[in-house]
PDB file of N, H, CA, C and O in Angstrom:
ATOM      1  N   MET A   1      11.458  -4.749 -21.894  1.00  0.00           N
ATOM      2  CA  MET A   1      10.253  -4.699 -21.048  1.00  0.00           C
ATOM      3  C   MET A   1       9.104  -3.822 -21.121  1.00  0.00           C
ATOM      4  O   MET A   1       9.445  -2.647 -21.257  1.00  0.00           O
ATOM      5  N   ALA A   2       7.902  -4.000 -21.076  1.00  0.00           N
ATOM      6  H   ALA A   2       7.625  -4.954 -20.965  1.00  0.00           H
ATOM      7  CA  ALA A   2       7.150  -2.752 -21.128  1.00  0.00           C
ATOM      8  C   ALA A   2       6.803  -1.993 -20.061  1.00  0.00           C
ATOM      9  O   ALA A   2       6.718  -2.621 -19.006  1.00  0.00           O
ATOM     10  N   THR A   3       6.633  -1.124 -20.028  1.00  0.00           N
ATOM     11  H   THR A   3       6.701  -0.615 -20.886  1.00  0.00           H
ATOM     12  CA  THR A   3       6.338  -0.172 -18.669  1.00  0.00           C
ATOM     13  C   THR A   3       5.219  -0.111 -18.609  1.00  0.00           C
ATOM     14  O   THR A   3       4.405   0.177 -19.487  1.00  0.00           O
ATOM     15  N   SER A   4       5.014  -0.499 -17.096  1.00  0.00           N
ATOM     16  H   SER A   4       5.675  -0.733 -16.383  1.00  0.00           H
ATOM     17  CA  SER A   4       2.939  -0.390 -17.293  1.00  0.00           C
ATOM     18  C   SER A   4       2.705   1.025 -16.988  1.00  0.00           C
ATOM     19  O   SER A   4       3.433   1.986 -16.740  1.00  0.00           O
ATOM     20  N   SER A   5       1.586   0.848 -17.078  1.00  0.00           N
ATOM     21  H   SER A   5       0.995   0.067 -17.279  1.00  0.00           H
ATOM     22  CA  SER A   5       0.423   2.159 -16.653  1.00  0.00           C
ATOM     23  C   SER A   5       0.657   2.936 -15.456  1.00  0.00           C
ATOM     24  O   SER A   5       0.836   2.390 -14.367  1.00  0.00           O
ATOM     25  N   PRO A   6       0.662   4.145 -15.611  1.00  0.00           N
ATOM     26  CA  PRO A   6       0.465   4.472 -14.469  1.00  0.00           C
ATOM     27  C   PRO A   6       0.009   4.407 -13.141  1.00  0.00           C
ATOM     28  O   PRO A   6       0.569   4.810 -12.122  1.00  0.00           O
ATOM     29  N   LEU A   7      -1.411   3.678 -13.324  1.00  0.00           N
ATOM     30  H   LEU A   7      -1.865   3.350 -14.152  1.00  0.00           H
ATOM     31  CA  LEU A   7      -2.266   3.151 -12.406  1.00  0.00           C
ATOM     32  C   LEU A   7      -1.720   1.688 -11.952  1.00  0.00           C
ATOM     33  O   LEU A   7      -1.838   1.446 -10.751  1.00  0.00           O
ATOM     34  N   PHE A   8      -0.941   0.348 -13.047  1.00  0.00           N
ATOM     35  H   PHE A   8      -0.846   0.544 -14.023  1.00  0.00           H
ATOM     36  CA  PHE A   8      -0.252  -0.061 -12.439  1.00  0.00           C
ATOM     37  C   PHE A   8       1.095  -0.058 -11.701  1.00  0.00           C
ATOM     38  O   PHE A   8       1.336  -1.025 -10.979  1.00  0.00           O
ATOM     39  N   ALA A   9       2.084   1.024 -11.817  1.00  0.00           N
ATOM     40  H   ALA A   9       1.888   1.810 -12.403  1.00  0.00           H
ATOM     41  CA  ALA A   9       2.503   1.166 -11.090  1.00  0.00           C
ATOM     42  C   ALA A   9       2.526   1.814  -9.746  1.00  0.00           C
ATOM     43  O   ALA A   9       3.463   1.877  -8.950  1.00  0.00           O
ATOM     44  N   PHE A  10       1.130   2.355  -9.633  1.00  0.00           N
ATOM     45  H   PHE A  10       0.369   2.304 -10.279  1.00  0.00           H
ATOM     46  CA  PHE A  10       0.537   3.271  -8.274  1.00  0.00           C
ATOM     47  C   PHE A  10       0.275   2.108  -7.887  1.00  0.00           C
ATOM     48  O   PHE A  10       1.158   1.699  -7.132  1.00  0.00           O
ATOM     49  N   ALA A  11      -0.602   1.325  -8.071  1.00  0.00           N
ATOM     50  H   ALA A  11      -1.319   1.657  -8.684  1.00  0.00           H
ATOM     51  CA  ALA A  11      -1.076   0.042  -7.552  1.00  0.00           C
ATOM     52  C   ALA A  11      -0.202  -0.770  -6.743  1.00  0.00           C
ATOM     53  O   ALA A  11      -0.460  -1.116  -5.591  1.00  0.00           O
ATOM     54  N   ASP A  12       1.310  -1.194  -7.675  1.00  0.00           N
ATOM     55  H   ASP A  12       1.520  -0.913  -8.611  1.00  0.00           H
ATOM     56  CA  ASP A  12       2.183  -2.061  -7.124  1.00  0.00           C
ATOM     57  C   ASP A  12       2.776  -1.287  -5.938  1.00  0.00           C
ATOM     58  O   ASP A  12       3.261  -1.802  -4.931  1.00  0.00           O
ATOM     59  N   ARG A  13       2.654   0.190  -6.233  1.00  0.00           N
ATOM     60  H   ARG A  13       2.260   0.609  -7.052  1.00  0.00           H
ATOM     61  CA  ARG A  13       3.588   1.105  -4.883  1.00  0.00           C
ATOM     62  C   ARG A  13       2.698   1.196  -3.548  1.00  0.00           C
ATOM     63  O   ARG A  13       3.008   1.574  -2.418  1.00  0.00           O
ATOM     64  N   ILE A  14       1.564   0.749  -4.037  1.00  0.00           N
ATOM     65  H   ILE A  14       1.313   0.442  -4.954  1.00  0.00           H
ATOM     66  CA  ILE A  14       0.726   1.276  -2.338  1.00  0.00           C
ATOM     67  C   ILE A  14       0.620   0.010  -2.225  1.00  0.00           C
ATOM     68  O   ILE A  14       0.647   0.001  -0.994  1.00  0.00           O
ATOM     69  N   ILE A  15       0.510  -1.197  -2.533  1.00  0.00           N
ATOM     70  H   ILE A  15       0.488  -1.189  -3.533  1.00  0.00           H
ATOM     71  CA  ILE A  15       0.623  -2.910  -2.028  1.00  0.00           C
ATOM     72  C   ILE A  15       1.816  -2.807  -1.151  1.00  0.00           C
ATOM     73  O   ILE A  15       1.896  -3.388  -0.069  1.00  0.00           O
ATOM     74  N   ASP A  16       2.762  -2.030  -1.667  1.00  0.00           N
ATOM     75  H   ASP A  16       2.697  -1.558  -2.546  1.00  0.00           H
ATOM     76  CA  ASP A  16       4.134  -2.709  -1.004  1.00  0.00           C
ATOM     77  C   ASP A  16       4.006  -1.608   0.439  1.00  0.00           C
ATOM     78  O   ASP A  16       4.235  -2.039   1.569  1.00  0.00           O
ATOM     79  N   GLU A  17       3.841  -1.001   0.330  1.00  0.00           N
ATOM     80  H   GLU A  17       3.655  -0.651  -0.588  1.00  0.00           H
ATOM     81  CA  GLU A  17       3.247   0.122   1.302  1.00  0.00           C
ATOM     82  C   GLU A  17       2.872   0.060   2.409  1.00  0.00           C
ATOM     83  O   GLU A  17       3.319   0.338   3.522  1.00  0.00           O
ATOM     84  N   GLN A  18       1.777  -0.434   1.900  1.00  0.00           N
ATOM     85  H   GLN A  18       1.414  -0.660   0.996  1.00  0.00           H
ATOM     86  CA  GLN A  18       0.355  -0.882   3.348  1.00  0.00           C
ATOM     87  C   GLN A  18       0.723  -2.763   3.502  1.00  0.00           C
ATOM     88  O   GLN A  18      -0.094  -3.439   4.128  1.00  0.00           O
ATOM     89  N   ALA A  19       1.630  -3.262   3.055  1.00  0.00           N
ATOM     90  H   ALA A  19       2.293  -2.714   2.547  1.00  0.00           H
ATOM     91  CA  ALA A  19       2.434  -4.273   3.562  1.00  0.00           C
ATOM     92  C   ALA A  19       3.457  -3.766   4.712  1.00  0.00           C
ATOM     93  O   ALA A  19       3.454  -4.314   5.814  1.00  0.00           O
ATOM     94  N   ALA A  20       4.197  -2.859   4.453  1.00  0.00           N
ATOM     95  H   ALA A  20       4.200  -2.414   3.557  1.00  0.00           H
ATOM     96  CA  ALA A  20       4.936  -2.043   5.485  1.00  0.00           C
ATOM     97  C   ALA A  20       4.430  -1.473   6.547  1.00  0.00           C
ATOM     98  O   ALA A  20       5.025  -1.043   7.535  1.00  0.00           O
ATOM     99  N   LEU A  21       2.926  -1.487   6.229  1.00  0.00           N
ATOM    100  H   LEU A  21       2.443  -1.836   5.426  1.00  0.00           H
ATOM    101  CA  LEU A  21       2.307  -0.427   7.527  1.00  0.00           C
ATOM    102  C   LEU A  21       1.024  -1.987   8.306  1.00  0.00           C
ATOM    103  O   LEU A  21       0.341  -2.026   9.329  1.00  0.00           O
ATOM    104  N   ASP A  22       1.234  -2.927   7.262  1.00  0.00           N
ATOM    105  H   ASP A  22       1.789  -2.895   6.431  1.00  0.00           H
ATOM    106  CA  ASP A  22       0.247  -4.030   8.028  1.00  0.00           C
ATOM    107  C   ASP A  22       0.941  -5.075   7.713  1.00  0.00           C
ATOM    108  O   ASP A  22       0.395  -5.754   6.844  1.00  0.00           O
ATOM    109  N   PRO A  23       2.171  -5.557   8.172  1.00  0.00           N
ATOM    110  CA  PRO A  23       2.724  -6.871   8.049  1.00  0.00           C
ATOM    111  C   PRO A  23       1.966  -8.341   8.197  1.00  0.00           C
ATOM    112  O   PRO A  23       1.918  -9.298   7.425  1.00  0.00           O
ATOM    113  N   CYS A  24       1.336  -8.097   9.641  1.00  0.00           N
ATOM    114  H   CYS A  24       1.375  -7.320  10.268  1.00  0.00           H
ATOM    115  CA  CYS A  24      -0.278  -8.955   9.174  1.00  0.00           C
ATOM    116  C   CYS A  24      -0.883  -9.623   8.409  1.00  0.00           C
ATOM    117  O   CYS A  24      -1.163 -10.776   8.080  1.00  0.00           O
ATOM    118  N   GLY A  25      -1.120  -7.833   8.047  1.00  0.00           N
ATOM    119  H   GLY A  25      -0.892  -6.896   8.314  1.00  0.00           H
ATOM    120  CA  GLY A  25      -2.046  -8.249   6.569  1.00  0.00           C
ATOM    121  C   GLY A  25      -1.467  -8.596   5.422  1.00  0.00           C
ATOM    122  O   GLY A  25      -2.139  -9.157   4.556  1.00  0.00           O
ATOM    123  N   ALA A  26      -0.045  -8.300   5.222  1.00  0.00           N
ATOM    124  H   ALA A  26       0.500  -7.844   5.926  1.00  0.00           H
ATOM    125  CA  ALA A  26       0.611  -8.658   4.051  1.00  0.00           C
ATOM    126  C   ALA A  26       0.696 -10.141   3.809  1.00  0.00           C
ATOM    127  O   ALA A  26       0.669 -10.745   2.737  1.00  0.00           O
ATOM    128  N   THR A  27       0.841 -10.742   5.438  1.00  0.00           N
ATOM    129  H   THR A  27       0.864 -10.250   6.309  1.00  0.00           H
ATOM    130  CA  THR A  27       1.455 -12.163   5.404  1.00  0.00           C
ATOM    131  C   THR A  27       0.144 -12.706   5.094  1.00  0.00           C
ATOM    132  O   THR A  27       0.183 -13.496   4.151  1.00  0.00           O
ATOM    133  N   GLY A  28      -1.479 -12.447   5.811  1.00  0.00           N
ATOM    134  H   GLY A  28      -1.511 -11.805   6.578  1.00  0.00           H
ATOM    135  CA  GLY A  28      -2.465 -12.915   5.234  1.00  0.00           C
ATOM    136  C   GLY A  28      -2.935 -12.680   3.744  1.00  0.00           C
ATOM    137  O   GLY A  28      -3.877 -13.250   3.193  1.00  0.00           O
ATOM    138  N   ARG A  29      -2.086 -11.720   3.194  1.00  0.00           N
ATOM    139  H   ARG A  29      -1.321 -11.257   3.641  1.00  0.00           H
ATOM    140  CA  ARG A  29      -2.304 -11.979   1.892  1.00  0.00           C
ATOM    141  C   ARG A  29      -1.076 -12.740   1.155  1.00  0.00           C
ATOM    142  O   ARG A  29      -1.015 -12.649  -0.071  1.00  0.00           O
ATOM    143  N   GLY A  30      -0.421 -13.239   1.621  1.00  0.00           N
ATOM    144  H   GLY A  30      -0.470 -13.313   2.617  1.00  0.00           H
ATOM    145  CA  GLY A  30       0.516 -14.073   0.960  1.00  0.00           C
ATOM    146  C   GLY A  30       1.636 -13.450   0.260  1.00  0.00           C
ATOM    147  O   GLY A  30       2.221 -13.887  -0.731  1.00  0.00           O
ATOM    148  N   ILE A  31       1.867 -12.325   0.935  1.00  0.00           N
ATOM    149  H   ILE A  31       1.392 -11.971   1.740  1.00  0.00           H
ATOM    150  CA  ILE A  31       3.329 -11.051   0.453  1.00  0.00           C
ATOM    151  C   ILE A  31       3.784 -11.694   1.331  1.00  0.00           C
ATOM    152  O   ILE A  31       3.452 -11.863   2.504  1.00  0.00           O
ATOM    153  N   ALA A  32       5.085 -12.295   0.327  1.00  0.00           N
ATOM    154  H   ALA A  32       5.355 -12.157  -0.626  1.00  0.00           H
ATOM    155  CA  ALA A  32       6.423 -12.668   1.397  1.00  0.00           C
ATOM    156  C   ALA A  32       7.079 -11.322   2.254  1.00  0.00           C
ATOM    157  O   ALA A  32       6.903 -10.112   2.114  1.00  0.00           O
ATOM    158  N   GLY A  33       7.683 -11.899   2.940  1.00  0.00           N
ATOM    159  H   GLY A  33       7.827 -12.882   3.055  1.00  0.00           H
ATOM    160  CA  GLY A  33       9.134 -10.881   3.676  1.00  0.00           C
ATOM    161  C   GLY A  33       8.527  -9.934   5.065  1.00  0.00           C
ATOM    162  O   GLY A  33       9.092  -9.096   5.767  1.00  0.00           O
ATOM    163  N   TYR A  34       7.177 -10.472   5.088  1.00  0.00           N
ATOM    164  H   TYR A  34       6.718 -11.153   4.518  1.00  0.00           H
ATOM    165  CA  TYR A  34       6.473  -9.759   6.461  1.00  0.00           C
ATOM    166  C   TYR A  34       6.347 -10.827   7.536  1.00  0.00           C
ATOM    167  O   TYR A  34       6.007 -10.431   8.650  1.00  0.00           O
ATOM    168  N   ASP A  35       6.546 -11.966   7.383  1.00  0.00           N
ATOM    169  H   ASP A  35       6.822 -12.288   6.478  1.00  0.00           H
ATOM    170  CA  ASP A  35       5.700 -13.169   8.589  1.00  0.00           C
ATOM    171  C   ASP A  35       6.500 -13.237   9.859  1.00  0.00           C
ATOM    172  O   ASP A  35       6.195 -13.965  10.804  1.00  0.00           O
ATOM    173  N   HIS A  36       7.824 -12.220   9.820  1.00  0.00           N
ATOM    174  H   HIS A  36       8.072 -11.628   9.052  1.00  0.00           H
ATOM    175  CA  HIS A  36       8.503 -12.473  11.395  1.00  0.00           C
ATOM    176  C   HIS A  36       7.838 -10.814  11.957  1.00  0.00           C
ATOM    177  O   HIS A  36       7.905 -10.592  13.166  1.00  0.00           O
ATOM    178  N   LEU A  37       7.264  -9.797  11.094  1.00  0.00           N
ATOM    179  H   LEU A  37       7.209  -9.978  10.112  1.00  0.00           H
ATOM    180  CA  LEU A  37       7.271  -8.609  11.846  1.00  0.00           C
ATOM    181  C   LEU A  37       4.953  -8.566  12.455  1.00  0.00           C
ATOM    182  O   LEU A  37       3.860  -9.055  12.168  1.00  0.00           O
ATOM    183  N   LEU A  38       5.537  -7.739  13.246  1.00  0.00           N
ATOM    184  H   LEU A  38       6.424  -7.342  13.479  1.00  0.00           H
ATOM    185  CA  LEU A  38       3.498  -7.424  13.719  1.00  0.00           C
ATOM    186  C   LEU A  38       3.017  -6.391  13.214  1.00  0.00           C
ATOM    187  O   LEU A  38       3.908  -5.930  12.500  1.00  0.00           O
ATOM    188  N   THR A  39       2.324  -5.893  13.173  1.00  0.00           N
ATOM    189  H   THR A  39       1.601  -6.268  13.753  1.00  0.00           H
ATOM    190  CA  THR A  39       1.325  -4.523  12.937  1.00  0.00           C
ATOM    191  C   THR A  39       1.494  -4.036  14.295  1.00  0.00           C
ATOM    192  O   THR A  39       1.513  -4.691  15.337  1.00  0.00           O
ATOM    193  N   ASP A  40       1.662  -2.281  14.050  1.00  0.00           N
ATOM    194  H   ASP A  40       1.647  -1.749  13.203  1.00  0.00           H
ATOM    195  CA  ASP A  40       1.816  -1.722  14.967  1.00  0.00           C
ATOM    196  C   ASP A  40      -0.206  -1.374  15.070  1.00  0.00           C
ATOM    197  O   ASP A  40      -0.855  -1.083  14.065  1.00  0.00           O
ATOM    198  N   TRP A  41      -0.666  -1.470  16.111  1.00  0.00           N
ATOM    199  H   TRP A  41      -0.139  -1.707  16.927  1.00  0.00           H
ATOM    200  CA  TRP A  41      -1.934  -1.392  16.545  1.00  0.00           C
ATOM    201  C   TRP A  41      -2.145   0.035  17.372  1.00  0.00           C
ATOM    202  O   TRP A  41      -3.248   0.577  17.446  1.00  0.00           O
ATOM    203  N   SER A  42      -1.112   0.494  17.895  1.00  0.00           N
ATOM    204  H   SER A  42      -0.216   0.054  17.834  1.00  0.00           H
ATOM    205  CA  SER A  42      -1.287   1.688  18.645  1.00  0.00           C
ATOM    206  C   SER A  42      -1.927   2.696  17.746  1.00  0.00           C
ATOM    207  O   SER A  42      -1.944   2.555  16.523  1.00  0.00           O
ATOM    208  N   PRO A  43      -2.410   3.632  18.320  1.00  0.00           N
ATOM    209  CA  PRO A  43      -2.616   5.212  17.588  1.00  0.00           C
ATOM    210  C   PRO A  43      -1.931   5.594  16.663  1.00  0.00           C
ATOM    211  O   PRO A  43      -2.419   5.931  15.584  1.00  0.00           O
ATOM    212  N   ASP A  44      -0.551   5.609  16.950  1.00  0.00           N
ATOM    213  H   ASP A  44      -0.154   5.335  17.826  1.00  0.00           H
ATOM    214  CA  ASP A  44       0.480   6.052  15.906  1.00  0.00           C
ATOM    215  C   ASP A  44       0.577   4.865  14.453  1.00  0.00           C
ATOM    216  O   ASP A  44       0.334   5.345  13.346  1.00  0.00           O
ATOM    217  N   GLY A  45       0.895   3.526  14.544  1.00  0.00           N
ATOM    218  H   GLY A  45       1.093   3.137  15.443  1.00  0.00           H
ATOM    219  CA  GLY A  45       0.090   2.980  14.062  1.00  0.00           C
ATOM    220  C   GLY A  45      -1.347   2.908  12.848  1.00  0.00           C
ATOM    221  O   GLY A  45      -1.476   2.672  11.647  1.00  0.00           O
ATOM    222  N   GLN A  46      -2.148   3.227  13.885  1.00  0.00           N
ATOM    223  H   GLN A  46      -2.043   3.419  14.861  1.00  0.00           H
ATOM    224  CA  GLN A  46      -3.650   3.526  12.951  1.00  0.00           C
ATOM    225  C   GLN A  46      -3.568   4.533  12.318  1.00  0.00           C
ATOM    226  O   GLN A  46      -3.896   4.475  11.133  1.00  0.00           O
ATOM    227  N   ARG A  47      -3.021   6.031  12.978  1.00  0.00           N
ATOM    228  H   ARG A  47      -2.754   6.079  13.940  1.00  0.00           H
ATOM    229  CA  ARG A  47      -3.043   7.517  12.036  1.00  0.00           C
ATOM    230  C   ARG A  47      -2.009   7.128  10.772  1.00  0.00           C
ATOM    231  O   ARG A  47      -2.236   7.520   9.627  1.00  0.00           O
ATOM    232  N   ALA A  48      -0.773   6.258  11.145  1.00  0.00           N
ATOM    233  H   ALA A  48      -0.588   5.940  12.074  1.00  0.00           H
ATOM    234  CA  ALA A  48      -0.059   6.269  10.001  1.00  0.00           C
ATOM    235  C   ALA A  48      -1.020   5.553   8.628  1.00  0.00           C
ATOM    236  O   ALA A  48      -1.041   5.974   7.471  1.00  0.00           O
ATOM    237  N   ARG A  49      -1.929   4.109   9.314  1.00  0.00           N
ATOM    238  H   ARG A  49      -1.913   3.768  10.253  1.00  0.00           H
ATOM    239  CA  ARG A  49      -1.978   3.690   7.858  1.00  0.00           C
ATOM    240  C   ARG A  49      -3.519   4.506   7.354  1.00  0.00           C
ATOM    241  O   ARG A  49      -3.881   4.483   6.177  1.00  0.00           O
ATOM    242  N   ALA A  50      -4.409   5.285   8.574  1.00  0.00           N
ATOM    243  H   ALA A  50      -4.115   5.304   9.530  1.00  0.00           H
ATOM    244  CA  ALA A  50      -5.326   5.879   7.806  1.00  0.00           C
ATOM    245  C   ALA A  50      -4.956   7.163   6.849  1.00  0.00           C
ATOM    246  O   ALA A  50      -5.853   7.547   6.099  1.00  0.00           O
ATOM    247  N   GLU A  51      -3.409   8.009   6.818  1.00  0.00           N
ATOM    248  H   GLU A  51      -2.681   7.697   7.427  1.00  0.00           H
ATOM    249  CA  GLU A  51      -2.989   8.971   6.306  1.00  0.00           C
ATOM    250  C   GLU A  51      -2.461   8.634   5.061  1.00  0.00           C
ATOM    251  O   GLU A  51      -2.185   9.392   4.131  1.00  0.00           O
ATOM    252  N   HIS A  52      -2.317   7.119   5.151  1.00  0.00           N
ATOM    253  H   HIS A  52      -2.541   6.503   5.906  1.00  0.00           H
ATOM    254  CA  HIS A  52      -1.414   6.403   3.738  1.00  0.00           C
ATOM    255  C   HIS A  52      -3.067   6.112   2.998  1.00  0.00           C
ATOM    256  O   HIS A  52      -3.159   6.384   1.800  1.00  0.00           O
ATOM    257  N   THR A  53      -3.907   5.750   3.480  1.00  0.00           N
ATOM    258  H   THR A  53      -3.832   5.530   4.453  1.00  0.00           H
ATOM    259  CA  THR A  53      -5.233   5.606   2.594  1.00  0.00           C
ATOM    260  C   THR A  53      -5.578   6.862   2.019  1.00  0.00           C
ATOM    261  O   THR A  53      -5.754   7.104   0.825  1.00  0.00           O
ATOM    262  N   ARG A  54      -5.684   7.894   3.310  1.00  0.00           N
ATOM    263  H   ARG A  54      -5.541   7.698   4.280  1.00  0.00           H
ATOM    264  CA  ARG A  54      -5.858   9.308   2.536  1.00  0.00           C
ATOM    265  C   ARG A  54      -5.155   9.920   1.229  1.00  0.00           C
ATOM    266  O   ARG A  54      -5.739  10.604   0.388  1.00  0.00           O
ATOM    267  N   ARG A  55      -3.926   9.591   1.205  1.00  0.00           N
ATOM    268  H   ARG A  55      -3.451   9.035   1.887  1.00  0.00           H
ATOM    269  CA  ARG A  55      -3.219  10.121   0.629  1.00  0.00           C
ATOM    270  C   ARG A  55      -3.056   9.180  -1.139  1.00  0.00           C
ATOM    271  O   ARG A  55      -2.797   9.576  -2.275  1.00  0.00           O
ATOM    272  N   ALA A  56      -3.319   8.044  -0.636  1.00  0.00           N
ATOM    273  H   ALA A  56      -3.529   7.722   0.286  1.00  0.00           H
ATOM    274  CA  ALA A  56      -3.255   7.456  -1.765  1.00  0.00           C
ATOM    275  C   ALA A  56      -4.450   7.317  -2.972  1.00  0.00           C
ATOM    276  O   ALA A  56      -4.494   6.831  -4.102  1.00  0.00           O
ATOM    277  N   ARG A  57      -5.593   8.180  -1.877  1.00  0.00           N
ATOM    278  H   ARG A  57      -5.558   8.575  -0.959  1.00  0.00           H
ATOM    279  CA  ARG A  57      -6.728   8.041  -2.292  1.00  0.00           C
ATOM    280  C   ARG A  57      -6.581   9.275  -3.241  1.00  0.00           C
ATOM    281  O   ARG A  57      -6.979   9.097  -4.393  1.00  0.00           O
ATOM    282  N   THR A  58      -6.153  10.296  -2.975  1.00  0.00           N
ATOM    283  H   THR A  58      -5.830  10.441  -2.039  1.00  0.00           H
ATOM    284  CA  THR A  58      -6.093  11.475  -3.555  1.00  0.00           C
ATOM    285  C   THR A  58      -5.300  11.697  -4.471  1.00  0.00           C
ATOM    286  O   THR A  58      -5.552  12.520  -5.351  1.00  0.00           O
ATOM    287  N   GLU A  59      -3.769  10.727  -4.411  1.00  0.00           N
ATOM    288  H   GLU A  59      -3.564  10.058  -3.696  1.00  0.00           H
ATOM    289  CA  GLU A  59      -2.894  10.577  -5.494  1.00  0.00           C
ATOM    290  C   GLU A  59      -3.922   9.612  -6.632  1.00  0.00           C
ATOM    291  O   GLU A  59      -3.739   9.933  -7.806  1.00  0.00           O
ATOM    292  N   LEU A  60      -4.622   8.854  -6.479  1.00  0.00           N
ATOM    293  H   LEU A  60      -4.771   8.593  -5.525  1.00  0.00           H
ATOM    294  CA  LEU A  60      -5.521   8.120  -7.527  1.00  0.00           C
ATOM    295  C   LEU A  60      -6.358   9.294  -8.171  1.00  0.00           C
ATOM    296  O   LEU A  60      -6.811   8.913  -9.250  1.00  0.00           O
ATOM    297  N   ASP A  61      -6.580  10.099  -7.987  1.00  0.00           N
ATOM    298  H   ASP A  61      -6.212  10.409  -7.110  1.00  0.00           H
ATOM    299  CA  ASP A  61      -8.005  11.330  -8.796  1.00  0.00           C
ATOM    300  C   ASP A  61      -6.740  11.697  -9.263  1.00  0.00           C
ATOM    301  O   ASP A  61      -6.960  12.625 -10.042  1.00  0.00           O
ATOM    302  N   THR A  62      -5.162  11.418  -9.207  1.00  0.00           N
ATOM    303  H   THR A  62      -4.984  10.665  -8.574  1.00  0.00           H
ATOM    304  CA  THR A  62      -4.475  12.594 -10.246  1.00  0.00           C
ATOM    305  C   THR A  62      -3.940  11.604 -11.166  1.00  0.00           C
ATOM    306  O   THR A  62      -3.122  12.018 -11.987  1.00  0.00           O
ATOM    307  N   LEU A  63      -4.284  10.248 -11.182  1.00  0.00           N
ATOM    308  H   LEU A  63      -4.949   9.912 -10.516  1.00  0.00           H
ATOM    309  CA  LEU A  63      -3.498   9.227 -12.307  1.00  0.00           C
ATOM    310  C   LEU A  63      -4.088  10.147 -13.363  1.00  0.00           C
ATOM    311  O   LEU A  63      -4.879  11.029 -13.029  1.00  0.00           O
ATOM    312  N   PRO A  64      -3.674   9.939 -14.810  1.00  0.00           N
ATOM    313  CA  PRO A  64      -4.426   9.925 -16.099  1.00  0.00           C
ATOM    314  C   PRO A  64      -5.307   9.425 -16.486  1.00  0.00           C
ATOM    315  O   PRO A  64      -5.102   8.227 -16.291  1.00  0.00           O
ATOM    316  N   ILE A  65      -6.398   9.572 -17.028  1.00  0.00           N
ATOM    317  H   ILE A  65      -6.565  10.545 -17.187  1.00  0.00           H
ATOM    318  CA  ILE A  65      -7.431   8.221 -17.620  1.00  0.00           C
ATOM    319  C   ILE A  65      -6.544   7.335 -18.873  1.00  0.00           C
ATOM    320  O   ILE A  65      -5.823   7.855 -19.724  1.00  0.00           O
ATOM    321  N   THR A  66      -6.767   6.180 -18.744  1.00  0.00           N
ATOM    322  H   THR A  66      -7.353   5.756 -18.053  1.00  0.00           H
ATOM    323  CA  THR A  66      -5.942   5.453 -19.625  1.00  0.00           C
ATOM    324  C   THR A  66      -6.938   4.435 -20.133  1.00  0.00           C
ATOM    325  O   THR A  66      -8.041   4.405 -19.588  1.00  0.00           O
ATOM    326  N   ASN A  67      -6.706   3.716 -20.980  1.00  0.00           N
ATOM    327  H   ASN A  67      -5.810   3.740 -21.423  1.00  0.00           H
ATOM    328  CA  ASN A  67      -7.179   2.540 -21.500  1.00  0.00           C
ATOM    329  C   ASN A  67      -7.641   1.239 -20.459  1.00  0.00           C
ATOM    330  O   ASN A  67      -8.064   0.187 -20.936  1.00  0.00           O
TER     331      ASN A  67
END
């Protein structure tokens, strides 16, 4: 089995994390396993999603540049 690039590994992880933070969005995107859950639209839920985006953008800048 070939290993994925750091970018693909990052993307896979971020999608999984986003799905957990936004189950309604995950269901809309066809990601299985979230159709019985609801997204937390409270201020805490909004903050969690915003913080996740900030961390992901910062981490993305640290990934090695490959082909």
